[in-house]
N, C-alpha and C positions, 0 to 999 in steps of 0.2 A: 578740575577733577578733585574729588575729595580723597585724601590719602590717610590711611590708618597704618599704624605701625605697632608691632609687638617686639620688645627688646628684652634681652637678658644680660645681666652683668654680675660681677662679684662685688659685694659691698663690704666696707670696713665696719667693724662692730659699732663705732660711734654713730653711724647713720641711724641706728635705732633710737638714739637719744635726741635727734634733731627736734627743733621746735615744731609747733603745730601751726597750720595755716587756717585762716577763716574760710578759705575756699575749699578745703579738703574735708571730707566726711569719712571718719575712721570706722573700721570694722574689726572684729575679733579674730579673723582668720590669720594664720601664719604668725610670724614674729611681729609684723606690723603690716597693716594694709589700709588702703583708703582709696577714695574716688573723688573725682571732680566732674564737672560737666564735660571736660575734654579728655577724660581717660581714667586710669586706675593704676595702682601699684600694689605689689605683694612681695614681702620679704619672707624667705624661709631658709632653713638650714638642711644640708644633705650629708648623711653619712652613708658611704657606698664603697663596696669593694672595687669599684671602677675609679675611685678618687683616692689616690695614695695619701695617707696621713689624715684622712677625714675622720677616722675613729678618734684620734686625739684632738683634732681641730676640725669640726664640721665645716664644709664648704658653705659659705654664706651667699645665697643667690637672691638677686633682686630682679623681679619681672615687672615690666610696665607695658601698658597699652595706651596709645595716644591717638587722637584724631583731631581734625581741624575744629577749632572753637566755633567757626561760623555755622557748623551743623549741630552744635551741642545744645542740649536742653538741660537746664539747671533744676532738675526734679529728682526726688528720691528714687523714682522708677528708673530714670536714666543712669544714676549713679550705680544702682544695682545691676543694670545691664552691663555697664563698664566692668564692674567687679566680676561678673560671670565670665567675661571674656578673658581677663587676666588670670582668673582662677583656672580656667580650662587649659590655657597655654602653660601655666606654671605646673599644673598637675602632669601634663604630658612630658615636660622636661624632667620632673622628679621621677616619673616612671622610666623614661629613657635612660636616666643616669642610675637607675636601680637604687634610689634613695630608700633607706630603711623607713618603713611606715609612710612612704610617699612624701617624705620631708615634712611630716606632720600635717599635710593638707588632706582635708576630707574629700571623699569621692564627689560629693555635691557641695556647691559653694554655701558657706554659712554667711548670711547677710545680716548678722546681728550687729547693730551699731555699738561701737566702743563708747563708753561713757566716761 
């Protein structure tokens, strides 16, 4: 059985400065975002009345989508599909948390590669 997973976590600020991988294809969405043949990730920040202290220190949220590599296709179209999934899940979390400006995430995914 093929298993896919969407996961959310809180990330430390230094995660945004991690090195780059040749397997990852980066996009301009959020604080950092990228995709591989096996999934995608998206970092964003949230200021919300539901998160105490977030006005002073925004909550840093990391969303990821993964699936088995056996089913993965290493094409730009597949990377974009993976990004669409992690974007939709991240936007839903931002809306549920009532993040200002939806955590900086657009209503529709922006699939512009980062250069």
